[in-house]
C-alpha positions in Angstrom: 0.1 0.0 0.1 1.1 3.2 -0.7 1.4 6.0 2.1 -1.5 8.3 0.6 -2.9 12.2 2.0 -5.6 13.2 -0.4 -8.2 16.3 0.0 -10.7 18.0 -2.3 -11.5 21.3 -1.5 -15.0 22.2 -0.4 -15.4 25.4 -2.2 -15.0 26.6 -5.9 -16.6 29.9 -5.5 -12.9 31.6 -6.0 -12.9 33.2 -9.2 -9.3 34.8 -9.7 -7.8 31.0 -8.3 -9.4 28.2 -7.3 -8.1 25.2 -5.2 -9.8 21.8 -6.5 -7.8 18.9 -4.7 -4.2 18.2 -2.8 -2.3 15.7 -1.2 1.3 13.6 -1.0 1.6 10.4 -1.8 5.0 7.8 -1.3 4.4 5.5 -4.6 5.1 2.1 -5.0 7.8 0.8 -7.4 6.6 1.2 -11.2 2.7 2.9 -9.9 1.7 4.6 -12.4 -1.4 7.0 -13.4 -3.2 7.5 -17.4 -3.2 7.8 -19.7 -6.0 10.2 -18.4 -6.6 14.0 -19.0 -7.4 16.6 -16.3 -9.9 19.6 -16.0 -7.5 21.9 -14.5 -4.1 22.7 -14.0 -2.2 20.0 -11.9 1.5 20.3 -10.3 3.4 17.7 -8.7 6.6 18.6 -6.9 9.3 15.5 -6.9 10.0 14.9 -2.6 12.6 11.8 -2.8 13.3 9.5 -5.6 12.4 9.7 -9.3 10.0 8.7 -11.8 8.9 9.3 -15.8 6.3 11.6 -17.1 4.3 11.1 -20.7 2.8 13.8 -21.8 1.4 15.2 -25.5 2.8 18.7 -25.9 1.5 21.6 -28.1 1.2 19.4 -31.5 0.0 16.5 -29.7 2.9 14.5 -30.0 4.0 12.7 -26.4 7.0 13.3 -25.1 8.9 11.5 -22.2 10.8 13.5 -19.3 13.0 12.1 -16.5 11.8 13.9 -13.3 13.7 13.5 -10.0 13.8 14.6 -6.5 13.6 18.6 -6.4 11.6 19.1 -9.7 8.1 19.1 -10.6 5.8 19.0 -13.4 2.5 20.9 -14.7 -0.2 18.8 -16.1 -2.4 21.0 -18.4 -6.5 21.1 -18.8 -7.4 18.3 -21.1 -3.9 17.1 -21.8 -3.3 13.6 -22.1 -0.7 12.4 -19.5 0.8 9.3 -17.7 3.4 9.1 -14.9 5.1 6.5 -13.6 7.2 5.8 -10.7 10.4 4.0 -11.0 11.1 0.5 -10.2 13.8 0.6 -7.6 14.0 4.1 -6.3 9.8 5.2 -6.7 9.0 9.0 -6.2 7.2 10.5 -3.4 5.3 13.6 -4.5 2.9 16.2 -3.4 0.2 17.6 -5.4 -2.5 20.8 -5.7 -5.0 21.0 -8.5 -5.6 24.4 -9.2 -7.9 26.8 -11.7 -9.1 30.5 -12.1 -9.5 33.3 -14.2 -5.4 34.2 -13.6 -4.1 30.7 -13.5 -3.1 30.6 -17.3 -1.1 33.7 -16.7 0.5 32.4 -13.9 1.6 29.2 -15.5 2.9 31.6 -18.2 4.9 33.8 -16.1 6.6 30.4 -14.4 8.0 29.6 -17.7 5.6 26.0 -17.9 3.6 25.1 -21.0 2.9 22.1 -22.7 6.1 21.6 -24.6 7.9 22.9 -21.3 6.1 21.3 -18.7 9.1 20.2 -15.9 9.7 22.6 -12.9 13.4 23.3 -12.5 14.2 26.2 -9.9 16.5 29.0 -10.2 16.4 29.8 -6.5 16.6 26.8 -3.7 15.8 29.0 -0.9 12.3 29.8 -2.4 12.0 26.1 -4.3 12.1 25.3 -0.3 9.8 28.2 0.4 7.3 26.6 -2.3 7.5 23.2 -1.1 6.5 24.0 2.4 3.6 25.6 1.3 2.2 22.4 -0.8 3.1 20.3 2.5 1.3 22.5 4.6 -2.1 22.3 2.5 -1.1 18.3 2.4 -1.2 18.0 5.9 -3.5 20.8 7.1 -6.9 19.9 4.8 -9.1 20.2 7.4 -8.4 24.0 8.1 -11.0 26.4 6.5 -11.2 27.2 2.7 -9.9 30.7 3.3 -6.7 29.3 5.0 -6.2 27.0 2.3 -6.7 29.7 -0.6 -4.3 31.6 1.3 -1.5 29.5 1.4 -2.7 28.4 -2.2 -1.2 32.0 -2.8 1.7 31.7 -1.2 2.6 28.5 -2.8 1.7 30.1 -6.3 4.3 33.1 -5.6 6.8 30.9 -4.7 6.1 28.6 -7.4 6.6 31.7 -9.9 9.6 33.6 -8.4 11.8 30.4 -8.1 11.7 29.4 -11.7 11.7 32.3 -13.7 12.1 36.5 -13.5 9.2 38.1 -12.1 9.8 40.8 -14.8 7.1 42.0 -17.4 7.6 43.7 -20.6 6.1 47.4 -21.3 3.8 45.4 -23.4 2.5 42.7 -20.5 1.8 45.7 -18.1 -0.1 47.5 -20.7 -1.8 44.1 -21.5 -2.3 43.8 -18.2 -4.0 47.2 -17.6 -6.4 46.8 -20.6 -7.6 42.9 -19.0 -7.8 44.7 -15.4 -10.3 47.5 -16.8 -12.5 45.0 -18.7 -12.5 42.2 -15.7 -13.5 45.6 -13.5 -16.5 46.6 -15.8 -17.3 42.8 -15.7 -17.8 43.0 -12.3 -19.7 46.1 -12.0 -22.0 45.5 -14.7 -22.7 41.8 -15.7 -26.1 42.2 -14.2 -26.8 44.2 -17.2 -26.7 43.6 -21.0 -23.7 43.9 -21.7 -21.2 43.1 -24.7 -17.8 42.5 -26.3 -18.1 45.6 -28.2 -19.4 47.4 -25.2 -16.6 46.4 -23.1 -14.0 46.9 -25.9 -15.3 50.3 -26.3 -15.3 51.2 -22.3 -11.2 50.3 -22.6 -11.1 52.6 -25.5 -9.5 49.4 -27.4 -10.7 47.8 -31.2 -13.0 44.7 -30.5 -10.7 42.5 -32.6 -8.0 43.3 -30.9 -9.7 43.4 -27.1 -10.8 39.9 -27.9 -7.5 38.1 -29.1 -5.7 40.1 -25.5 -8.4 39.1 -23.5 -8.4 35.2 -24.8 -4.6 35.0 -24.8 -4.5 36.6 -20.8 -7.5 34.7 -19.5 -8.0 31.9 -21.8 -11.1 32.4 -22.5 -12.8 34.4 -24.3 -15.1 37.8 -23.3 -18.1 35.9 -24.3 -17.4 33.0 -22.3 -16.1 34.5 -19.5 -19.2 36.5 -19.1 -21.1 33.4 -19.2 -19.2 31.6 -16.5 -18.9 34.7 -14.5 -22.5 35.0 -14.5 -23.0 31.3 -13.8 -20.6 31.4 -10.4 -22.8 34.8 -9.0 -25.8 32.5 -9.9 -25.2 29.7 -7.9 -23.8 31.8 -5.1 -27.7 33.0 -5.0 -28.9 29.6 -5.0 -26.6 28.1 -2.4 -27.3 31.5 -0.2 -31.2 32.7 -1.0 -34.6 32.0 -1.3 -34.8 34.1 -4.2 -36.8 32.3 -7.3 -34.8 31.2 -10.3 -36.5 33.8 -12.1 -34.8 36.6 -9.9 -31.9 34.8 -9.8 -31.7 34.8 -13.6 -32.6 38.5 -13.9 -29.8 39.1 -11.0 -27.4 38.1 -12.8 -28.2 39.7 -16.1 -30.9 36.9 -17.7 -34.5 38.2 -18.0 -35.5 35.6 -20.0 -35.6 32.5 -17.2 -35.6 29.8 -20.3 -32.4 31.5 -21.5 -30.8 31.7 -18.0 -32.0 27.9 -17.5 -30.4 27.0 -20.5 -27.1 28.5 -19.7 -26.9 27.3 -16.7 -27.6 23.7 -17.8 -25.0 24.1 -20.1 -22.2 25.2 -17.8 -23.1 22.8 -14.6 -25.0 19.8 -16.2 -28.5 20.3 -14.2 -31.1 22.6 -14.1 -31.1 25.8 -11.8 -33.3 24.3 -9.7 -31.9 20.6 -9.3 -28.1 22.5 -8.2 -30.3 24.6 -5.5 -31.5 21.3 -4.0 -28.1 19.7 -4.0 -26.0 22.3 -2.5 -28.6 24.6 -1.0 -27.4 26.4 2.5 -29.9 25.5 5.3 -30.5 27.7 7.8 
C-alpha cells in the first residue's frame, strides 16, 4: 500500500484562483497513473525518488521526461498524460490542482507550457518555501477554505519566483492594465445587457484586438468569461438565498428565465433547481 494523503477542496467560489484537490503520496515501485486528462492545472513536486512523465505537447505528440527529486511537473487542462514511479527508487510527491481566471497567466509567468512542463528551480531558497506551502496544505486539509486559499496564493508566488524572473515587458504591463479594466467593467455590469463591443469600447480598444488579448491572458473569450462569471454569481444566489429562479436569472443578466436555465444547464449539467436542491445551505 502506498502512503497517501488526499483532500478535495470544499469550495469552488474563488474566481481568480480556485483550489480543487491536493495531497501527498509515497508511491510503490512502478506505480502509474494514466493515460488520463484533467479539467484543471495540476502541479506535482517530487520530494524524493524519481519517475517518468509522458505528456502530449502543443502539437499532440507524446514526449517523455525523466523527473527527479527537487523537480516538478505541470499537467495542463485536457492534456493527455501518464506518469510512472521508478521501479527501484519510486518517487514521493506532493500535488496541488488549481484553476481560475489568473491561472493561465500564472503558469505562463512560471515559464511552464505544454512544450516545457518540467519545473526546475533557479532559487533553492524559494523552491524550499514553495515545498513548505505544498506540504502545509497536504497536512492541514481540514483547515477552512479561506485559510487554504491563502496558502495556495503563497505556493503560486514561490513557484513563479523560483522558476523565472517576475519582470514583465512594457507590452505585458499595458495588456494587464486593459485586462484589469475589462474585468472591473464586467464585475460592475454583469447583471446588465453588456456586449464584447461595449467592454472593448470602455477600454478604448478595437473589438478584435481586445478579444485577442483577453483570450490570451484569461484563456477564455470575453463572451465565455461573461457567461462563466454570471453562472458563478448565480450559484452563490442559489446556495445562499430563497430568491426564485427567475429573479436569480434576472439578477445575473438573464431577464428571460428559459435562456438562464439553458445557460446554467450548459455550464453545470443540471437545471438551476436541481443544483439548488443539492447545494442549498439550510438555515
